[in-house]
BADO-529736 format. One record per residue (C-alpha): x, y, z. Coordinates in pm, whole numbers, padded with zeros to 5 digits, always signed. Layout:
XYZ ...
This chain:
+11444+17733+09117 +11607+17440+08938 +11636+17137+09157 +11919+16887+09104 +11856+16522+09157 +12226+16440+09174 +12524+16668+09235 +12794+16719+08970 +13044+16494+09148 +12785+16217+09174 +12714+16237+08799 +13086+16216+08721 +13137+15911+08945 +12825+15745+08808 +12940+15801+08449 +13286+15658+08520 +13140+15354+08698 +12895+15302+08410 +13175+15305+08151 +13372+15048+08348 +13048+14849+08388 +13010+14832+08009 +13355+14678+07987 +13274+14432+08263 +12955+14343+08079 +13146+14269+07756 +13388+14039+07940 +13101+13865+08118 +12913+13824+07788 +13206+13640+07630 +13251+13413+07932 +12876+13346+07965 +12840+13270+07592 +13130+13025+07607 +12982+12856+07915 +12638+12840+07749 +12784+12672+07440 +12951+12414+07665 +12622+12350+07846 +12433+12306+07518 +12694+12057+07397 +12691+11868+07729 +12310+11844+07724 +12279+11762+07356 +11988+11522+07298 +12090+11160+07247 +11867+10930+07045 +11732+10653+07265 +11744+10866+07581 +11468+11079+07735 +11442+11400+07535 +11612+11249+07230 +11451+11149+06902 +11222+10847+06919 +11320+10570+06679 +11098+10333+06485 +11107+10071+06760 +10976+10306+07031 +10624+10233+07151 +10362+10479+07018 +10131+10556+07311 +09763+10602+07237 +09607+10643+07580 +09687+10741+07938 +09684+10371+08020 +09958+10318+07759 +10170+10589+07920 +10144+10430+08263 +10218+10079+08140 +10541+10160+07955 +10871+10287+08094 +10942+10486+07777 +10731+10579+07476 +10656+10847+07222 +10337+11012+07103 +10247+11097+06744 +10076+11436+06734 +09885+11586+06438 +10076+11897+06331 +10140+12134+06623 +09826+12040+06811 +10039+11989+07123 +10116+12363+07119 +09761+12486+07090 +09578+12345+07391 +09728+12549+07673 +10064+12580+07847 +10222+12703+08168 +10526+12697+08393 +10548+12443+08672 +10858+12437+08891 +11052+12623+08623 +10949+12381+08347 +10736+12485+08050 +10454+12231+08017 +10214+12199+07726 +09875+12031+07715 +09935+11723+07501 +09639+11556+07333 +09685+11181+07304 +09538+10994+07004 +09261+10879+07240 +09161+11243+07296 +09285+11243+07656 +09479+11550+07768 +09796+11538+07981 +10070+11782+08078 +10394+11729+07885 +10743+11880+07901 +10863+11857+07540 +11206+11909+07385 +11118+12084+07061 +11460+12012+06909 +11384+11639+06900 +11040+11660+06739 +11039+11472+06407 +10793+11596+06142 +10664+11338+05899 +10553+11608+05654 +10747+11895+05501 +10761+12075+05834 +10614+12063+06187 +10296+12235+06068 +10199+11970+05814 +10148+11598+05866 +10216+11424+06196 +10495+11499+06442 +10675+11222+06629 +10746+11365+06972 +11068+11290+07165 +11123+10980+07376 +10930+11028+07698 +10846+10882+08037 +10590+10939+08310 +10689+11139+08620 +10444+11115+08909 +10374+11465+09042 +10077+11636+09207 +10017+11919+08963 +09728+12052+09170 +09988+12197+09408 +10017+12492+09168 +09673+12633+09092 +09813+12917+08879 +09979+12663+08652 +09656+12463+08624 +09462+12777+08531 +09712+12842+08252 +09739+12495+08102 +09366+12424+08139 +09243+12751+07993 +09070+12571+07704 +08982+12238+07864 +09080+12038+08174 +09354+11778+08188 +09239+11419+08224 +09511+11351+08481 +09685+11589+08719 +09884+11333+08921 +10168+11302+08669 +10333+11470+08371 +10513+11339+08063 +10885+11416+08061 +11014+11446+07703 +11316+11658+07796 +11519+11464+08054 +11881+11578+08083 +11864+11793+07770 +11724+12091+07959 +11930+12412+07954 +11839+12772+08024 +11723+12984+07733 +12016+13171+07576 +11886+13512+07679 +11865+13399+08042 +12203+13225+08035 +12388+13521+07880 +12194+13844+07927 +12115+13794+08295 +12480+13757+08412 +12581+14052+08188 +12322+14278+08350 +12421+14157+08696 +12790+14226+08626 +12713+14578+08507 +12493+14663+08806 +12743+14524+09058 +13029+14712+08892 +12845+15044+08915 +12739+14971+09273 +13096+14894+09384 +13288+15155+09184 +13065+15457+09245 +13177+15503+09609 +13534+15409+09514 +13558+15682+09249 +13400+15937+09481 +13643+15851+09759 +13941+15884+09521 +13813+16221+09399 +13775+16347+09753 +14126+16225+09840 +14264+16422+09543 +14072+16731+09650 +13853+16741+09338 +13535+16750+09547 +13428+16725+09907 +13379+16383+10068 +13032+16269+10159 +13133+16189+10514 +13391+16362+10730 +13508+16188+11044 +13653+16413+11316 +13826+16318+11631 +13619+16378+11940 +13721+16705+12108 +13860+16683+12455 +13619+16794+12723 +13713+17129+12884 +13831+17117+13245 +13572+17178+13511 +13568+17529+13664 +13710+17548+14008 +13879+17217+13960 +14191+17138+14154 
């Protein structure tokens, strides 16, 4: 015997709600894309600020001691070495294991848009990383993160990280746009499915899921006065 997972009326209501959900998703996509563009513009890197391009006059840090002694600085990295030593997410931030010219390894949050290649591209020659600062933080509070970023070799310091992003941080475009679109579609289907089924039952197209009857009056007791 064939077994139905959903009844015919449920399929019809689900299909109608899904179609409306597609429309809601399109509207949400346009609004989310516009909002994302505004956020990108508002958080655009500014030269001379944390996360912006580091100019010629910015101190080039060589060691951990240099990082701790200067309020702001940059680091010159050979090619994309800063991408190849391990990485992980800490408190929603994507950190990379940055090798300083001294050979010391520290966790760094780097704005890739402000990296300045000195060669033809970021893969050749040196890369001048964005303007950065030290943020004191106990990275050992997240062991999973440490396992990720230290998969090749341990960090020299885990009591701070280098912030080379600052106020330029925005969500990735897929998260900023696709997530609200999916949420709008799911919520639309969730809300409209029972609405369409109720309307269909009111019109007599199919039976309602729930029927509420008034409580019958109790019959009189036999021999009552």
